[in-house]
N, C-alpha and C positions, 0 to 999 in steps of 0.2 A: 504494500500499500504505499502511495506517495503522499506527501504533504501539499496542501494547497498554500503555495508561497505567497498568495494575496489574501490570507485568511482573515485580515484585519476587519473588525467592525469600526465604522468611522468614529464613534464615540471613544472607543479604546485608543485608537491611533492619536486622537486629539489629546487625550489624557497623557499618554506617554511623551508625546512631543512637548506639551506644555511643561511637563516635569523636566524634561532634558533641556529646554530652552529658557527656563526661568533664570534670569541673572542671579549670580551669587550662590545658586544651589548647585553644588558639584555632585560627583558620583557618590561620595561617602554619605552626604546628607540625603540624597535620593534614596540610597539603599536603607537608611534608617527609617525613612518615611515609609517605604514599601513594607519593611518588616513590621512596622507599628500598625499600619492601617490596612494592609492586605492587598491593595491594588492601587494603581496609578489614579483611576477615576475616584476612588474613596478619599484620596488625599484632598481633593479639591472641594469636598463637602464639609471639610472640618473648620471649626473656628481657629482664629489665630492662636487662642489660648491652648487648644488641643495640639496644634502644630508645634507650639513652643516646647512640647515634651520631647521633641526630637531635634529641633533646629532652633537658631536664634530668633529674636524678635524681628530683626531685619529680614531675615529669610522667610519667616512666616508671612510677614507683610507683602513681600514680593509674590508669594505663591497665591495670594488672594486675588491677584489681577493678571490676566493673560499677558504674555510678553509683547513687545512692539512687533508689528507685522505678523502676528500669530496666525491669523486667517489665511494669509497668503502662503505661509509655510506649510500649513496643513493641506491646502489645496495642491501645492506643488508636490508634496510627498505622496499624497493620495494618487495623483495621476502618474507619478513615477512608478509607484508599486504596481499599477495596472498596465504599464507600458511594456509588457513581456512579449516575447516571440517564442516560436517553438523550440529554439535552441538557447536563447539568452533570457535569463531571469533576473528579477530585482527582488530583494528581500529586505525587510527590517526585523532583525533578530534581538530580542530583549533577553534580559538575564533569565527569565523563567522558561524561555524557549528551549526545547530539547536539542535544537541545533546549535545552541550557544557553546562555543568551545569550552570544554570542561577545564582545560588548562588555564584559561584566563580567570575562571571563577576562583581560582586558588592564588591569584596574584594580589598584590597589595591594593591595587586601584583598577578593578575590572570596569571596562566601559559599560555604561548603562544600556546603550543600544549600539548595534552594529548595522551599518548600511552596507549591504553586500550585493554586488553585481557580478554575474559569472554564468558559467555553464549551468543550464537549468537543472540537469539530473543531479547536480551536487546540492542543490537547494530543495529538492523534493524528498528529502529524507527526514526520518525522525531520530536522527542520531547527530552528534556534533559535526559540523561542516569540515573539521580537520582532525586528522589522527595525530595528535602532537607527538606521540612516541615514535613517529616516522616522519617527522618534519624537522628540517634543518634551516635556520636563518643564515643567509650569506650576505654580508654587508661590506662596505669599504668605500674608498675614495671616489668622489665624483670626477676626479681627474687622474685616473690611474695610469700606470705605464702600460704599454702594450702587453708586456708579460703579465702583469697584474689582471688586466681584462681577460686575457686568455686563461689564466688560472681559474678565474671565477666561472668562466664559460665551461671549462673542462670538469671542474669539481661538480658543478650543477648538473651537467650532462650525464656523468657517470652515476651520480646518486639518484637522479630522477629515473634513470634507467633501471635501477634496482627497486623502484616503487617508493622512493622517498619524495616527499613534497618540499620544494624549495621556497622559503619565505624571505621576501625582501621588500624594499620600498619604492620600486619603480623610479628611482632617482637616475641621474646620469652616471655613466662609469660602471662601477663594479655591480651596482643593482641591476642595471639593464642587461649586463653580460650574463649575470646569474639567471635571470628570467629567461633570456634567449636560449641558454644552454639546457635549461630544464625542458623548455617547450620542444627543443629539437630531439629529445630523447624519445625512443620508442617505448612508451609505457602506457598502459591502460589506466593507471592511477591518477589521481590529481597531481599534475606536475608542478605547479607553482601558484603562490598567493602573493598578491601585492597589497600591502598596507600603506595606504596614502595619507598624506597630511592635508588634503583638501577634501571637499565633497567628492563622492565617487563620480559625480556627473561632471566634474572638472578635470581636464587632462592636463597634468603638470609633470614635467616640462612639456611645452607644446610639441616639441620634436618627437615626442613618444606617442603621438596619435596611433600610429600603425602598430606599435608594441602593445598599447592598451587594448586595441581592438582584437589582436590575436590572443592576448592574455585573457580577456573576458570570455572568449568563446572556448577556451580549453581549461581555464583555471578560474580563479576568484579575485575580484578587486574589493577591498574592505576599507571602510573608514568609520570612525566614531563621530565624525563631524557632520553637521547637517548639509543637506543638498545646497549647492551653490557656494559653499565656503571656499573663498579664494586662498591662494597660497599666502599663509602668514607665518612668518618665521618661527614664532613661538610653538606653533603646532606640530612642527617636524620633530623636535626632540620628544614631545609628548607622545607621538605615535610609536616611537621606538619601543616602549614597553610592551606594545601589542606584538610587534615583530618578534621580539624575544619570547613573549608569553605564549605565542602560538607554536613555539618550537621546542624541541628537546635540547637543543644546544645552538649556539651561535658561532659561525666561522667569520672571522675578520681577515679579509684577503690583503688589502692595503689600507693604511690609514695614517695620516699625519697625527702629531701629538694632540693638536686641537681639532679633533675630528668628531662629527656626530656619531660615527661608528663606535667610537669608544663609549658613548652614552648607552648604545644598545648593549655592548658587552657588559657595562657595569650593571644594567638593569637585568641582564640575564644571570649575572652572578648573584645579585639580590634575590632573584626568583629561584635560586637553587638549580640553575641550568648550567650545563657545561660550556665553556668558552674555549674556542680553538683560534690559532693564529698562524698564519704562513709567514715564515721569515723571509727577509729580503736582503738586499745590499746595505751595508752599514753606511753607505754614501747616499742612500736614497731617502729623501724627507717622506716619502709615502710608506717607507718601512718602519719609520720610528714608532709609530702607534702600536703596530704589531709586536715590535721588540719589547716595548713597555709592558704590554699585556703578558708576554711570556715571562718577563722578570717578575710579574706579579702573580704568576701561577697559571696562566692560560697554557693549554697544551699545544705545543709545537707540532704542526702537521706538515708533511711534505707530499702527501698523496691522499686520495679519497679513502683509501682502505685504512689509513690510520684513524679516521673518525669511526668507521665501522668496527674496527677492532677494539676501540675503546668501549663500544656498547655490545660487544660479543656478537656482531653480525658478521658471519663467515660465509655468506652466500657465494658460490663459485663465481657468479657474474660480477661480483664487487671487486675481484682482484684486478687492480689497475696499476699502471706504471707510476713511478715517482715523478715529480716535477723536476727534481734535479738528479735525474739518473746518471749513472756513470755512462759516459759516451760509449756508444757501440764501436766495434772495431772498424765498421765501414763508415763511420761518421766523417763528414767533410772536415778536412784539417783545419780549415779557417774557423769553423764552429768550435772545434777544441781549443783553438788559441784565443777565442773570444770569452770563453767561460759564460757565466749567467748574469754578470753585472753589465750595466751599460759601459761601453768602451769607445774611445776616441780612435779616429783613424791613425793618428800619430803614435798612439800606443800600440796599435796593431803592427805598424811599421817596425817599431822597436822589438815586439815580441817575435815576429816572423821572419824579419829581414827581407821581406818582399817590398817592391816598390809600391808607392801610393797608387799609381795607375793600375797596377796589377790587382791590388787590393780592392780598389773602387769597382773593378769589373767583376771580381768575385762576389763582392757584397751585393752588387746589383742583381747578379744571377740568383743569389740565395734570397734576396728580398722578393723577387718575382716569384720564387718557389714557395714563399710564405715562411721560410726558416728564419728570416731576419726582419726586425722592424727598424726603420730609420727614425731616430728621435731628434729633438731640437737640440741646437748646440753642436751639431756635427758628430753626435753619438750614435751608436748602433747597439742593438740588443738582440739576442737570439731568442726565438719563441720557445715554448716548452709545452709538454702535455701534463695534465693532472694525472 
């Protein structure tokens, strides 16, 4: 039996929206009110005195009046909920809904409601929309190195191919690479979930329009923010607790020391989840956040199997090659000379003794093959596999 993903009665929807949109009443206060009065609708029949048994006088007073533009918000949400297609569904999942992720319920600040858009068959169940025991968050820099983006893609691709769900934030860089890698895997399971810092009806960044379209048709896009919410800087760190809360662990691929990815790693640790980090060059700013996490106790990983080994998952298909594997005997000698860190042409001249012209010709050939990336500042870096 499937669930009616538009099961809402208009009055119930309006009560939940009013509770969530009332200024100064946050998730914690809303949960106290629900526990005390039994339903969202019942809250708005109570006197200020009764409401004060759970919240402050200022909050109780706010609850007595509908929020600004409330009618328009109700109508917009009602129309959105019913704008479904045979493949794409919209759902508003509250704390009491059996589809609400149980892993979020046990975090310090579970969202009151989740706006969800995605593959309809994932929303027509009577069970949590994500199996957190087989979900991994992959996060990192919005401006990664080519190697970092490739690592995110390859880790996500291999893990999704084993039935794991990849959770990320649909941001530029590492997030986008992780979503793409998961969607490219041949797997019948839910490949990826994007937790966004805007309303689910707003695509941000704009250049991810195609990515969002693909993701919604094979995975899920989730937000706790009302429809129409624009990109507000303070909302993105807030959503990171949901990314980690939906997942068994968090993998940080690349991150500077002042990175939002470290916020996700911190919330994962606070939620009792595992934190993994991929090491990088000591000269790379994008590696310093990962190195700091490793110093603080995050588990260093070089291959996807390291994560599966940590959790005792030894499926044969999960055995994958290391990122920094020992070069094979038939490897191009220039790749061996390059190593895995970004390297300047002058350094390669000194290492190999070959002329700059000869090296440039070989680098161009390797670049066309996809074995080498050309970086800014005259640097080159070899690609790798997860």
